[in-house]
N, C-alpha and C positions, 0 to 999 in steps of 0.2 A: 949502487946500479945492478938493479936484478937481471936476471939474465932475461935472453929474449927470445926460449924457448914457445912454439907455437902451438896452441891446440887448438883441436877440431871439435867444434859442438855439431850436431842436426841441431838445426835451428832453421830460420827458412824468412825472407824480408825485411826490408826496415820500411815502414812504416811510421808516418806521422798525424797522430792522433791527436787533435788540436783542432779548436777553433779558432781559425787566420784572423787576429782582431786584429784595429786598427792602429796606429804609429803608439797612440798614447796609454793603450795597455796592454803593449810588453811589456814584463817583466826585467827589470837589466841586474847581471850580476854586480857586487862590489868588489874592488879587488885592493885589497892594505898592502902593505908591506912583507914580501917575502922574507920569512925568518930563515930562509936555505940559503944556502951561498949562490953566491950567480951561475953556476953551470950547471946547479940543479933547479932553477926555477922555471915555471913554466913558459916563458918566450925562448929561452935558450934550448928546453930539451926539444919545441918545436922546431926549432930553427936549426937544430942536428940534423931533425929527422927527416924535415923538409925541402931545407934551404930556407938560408937566411929569407927576412923581407918579402914571400911569401902569403904569413898569416899574421894578424895581428890578433892576440889570444883577448885584449879586450874591447874587441868589435868586431870578428868574426865568427864566433861563435852561433851556433843557429838558437836565433831569440833573439840576437841582438838588434837586428833590424823591420824594418817596418815588413810586414807579413809574413813573416816566420811564425813558425809553429809554437806553443808555449809548452807541450809537451812532445817528448818523443821514446817512442817504443818499438822494438822489433817480435815481428809479427809473423811465423813458420808457416805460409802462403805460396809462396814463388820460388825459395828460392829452399838450397837444399840442407848449403852449411854457411856456417859462420865462423870464421877462420878469425881466432881472439889473440894476440901478441900481446905482451906484455912489455910496455916500453922505459918506465922508470915509476919507482914507488918503495915506501919503506913499509908497506900494509904489511902482516903472515898473508900469506896466500890461504891460507884456511878463509880469510874474514872478509873474502873475496871472491863474489859468484853472483847465478842470475837466479830470478825469480818469476813466476806467471804476475800475470797484473791480476787485479783483484774484479777489474771492472766495477769494481764500486770506490767509493771514498774514504774505506778502512784498508790501511797500510798490509802491505803481505807479511803472512805468520814465516819467519824464517825460522822451520824448524826439520827443515828434510824432505816435506811432503810432498811440496809444490815449489822445491829449488834447489840448488844445487852448488860446489864451490867449483870456478873454472880448474885453477890449479888447485894441483895437490901435491904437499910436501915431499919428498920420496918420491911422486907417484910416475907415471910415464910419460912416454913424453908427448903425445896426444890423448884427448879423451874425445866420446862419439857420444852424446845423448837423444835418444829419439824422441819424440814424440808424436805417431803412430801416425803420421800424414793428415793431423786433425791444426787450423788455423787457430795456433796459442801466442800470443802478445806476450813478452815477457821482456824485462828491464833487465839490470844490474844493480846489486846491493854492494856495499864495504862497511862494515862490521867496523867501529872502533873501540875501543878501549874507556878511551876517555875523550868524550867530545869535548873539554874542555871548560873554562870557568866553574870548577868541579862539578860540573853536569855527569860527569859518570859513563860510563856503555850507552850504542847509541847504533842504531843500524841506520844511516843511510840511503836514497833511492837516485836511482840516475832519473826515476818520475818525479820530477820536484813536488806534486800534488801526495808525497803519500810523508811528504821529512815535514817537519812543525815549521808553524810563525814566528818566528827571535830565538834567541837562546832558550833555549828550557821549554818551548813551547810559551813561552810571557809576552808574544804580542814582537811584529815585526818593527823594526830599528831602523829598516833601511827598504825600498824594494826588493822584492816584491812584498808587499803588506797583507797580501793574503794569498791564498793557493798554495803555501808550501814555500820554502827555502830554495836558491838552487845550491845545490850538494856536487852537481854534476854538470861539468861544460862538454858539452859536444859540438866538432869541428869538423865539416864532410873534407879529407882532404883525396879525395879520388886526382880532382888535378894533378897531384905530382907521386901521386903510386898508382895503384889498381882501380878499375870503377869500383864502383861503390864502398867504398869505404872511411871511415871514422875514426876520431880520435875520441874519445872518452877520457875526464883527468878529472879524478874527483880531489874534495876538499874535504879533511879526514875531523876536521873540527865544527861547531857548528855555526855555520856562515851566518847562521840569524844575527850575531852578537857584531857590536864594532870593531872592525880589527884591529889592534893592538901590538905595544911590541912585543919583544918577546919574553917568555914566552908563556902568558895566561892567556886563557878567550880564542880565539882566531888571528889567524895571519889571513885571510881570503886567499892562496895564490892561486889555487885550485891544481898543485903539484904534487901532491901525497902519495896518490893510487894514477899514472897514469898506463891506458892501454887502446890498442888500435883492432877494429871490429871491421873483419871485413866478408861480405857475403858474396858468397860462389852462386853467378845466377843457370838456374836449368833453362830458361825459355829465352827467346831473343827479346833483345829491346832493343829501341832505335836513338834511348840518349841515356846519358848518365849521370846528367848533372839536378842537383838539389829541385832546381826550380820544375827539371822535369816528373821527380817524386812528388812533389809537391802538388802539384797538376793533376797529375795523378792520381791521389789519396784525398784529394782535399771533396769537401761536400760542399 
């Protein structure tokens, strides 16, 4: 279990950029049998953090239900700070960070210009990243040295549209068969902590592969890097639910 140090980022508001599609169009994550010990599995981690029986990891992530958005990004518009707190993970901290959305189909280049690490090894307990008061869309990335099945290093994004489809981009073996593999699950946990709080859970192997036994390919357990994102609101709001946010930013 990694430390629970909290880092502050000068970012602002979470909006859901998606064409809210019909029930049949919603992508679904495919779960495998975790290679980790029972206590390190995603359901156990979430139960320990927010209480047992409150969240079902296979049905309660954003995107699992009809009307949920397919793409989730954080936008620096109305909130001044995002607090990022590590829950659990085996990834090296410099390999996890934020990036600016490109606004097109091209994946962001994680090269230190429009991105940055959230947690720095040996760095201070908190960090502030300014965006000059301009609305900026951001997501989170996880860089892995081995994507499984001999695929080598890879960068995975919380916005699935930037991830390839299928193992090594060879085509989908399960849903979603287009639009990019789901490499990160996002849960709205506001009801069990503070308002405007989400849990982001990364799979560090290529989730487009068929889950299999340890340790080749992927287990699709989405428990390899788990962190909490909390927005500090700067303007009064009358509701804090996902339904409210979805209605507010829906076209």
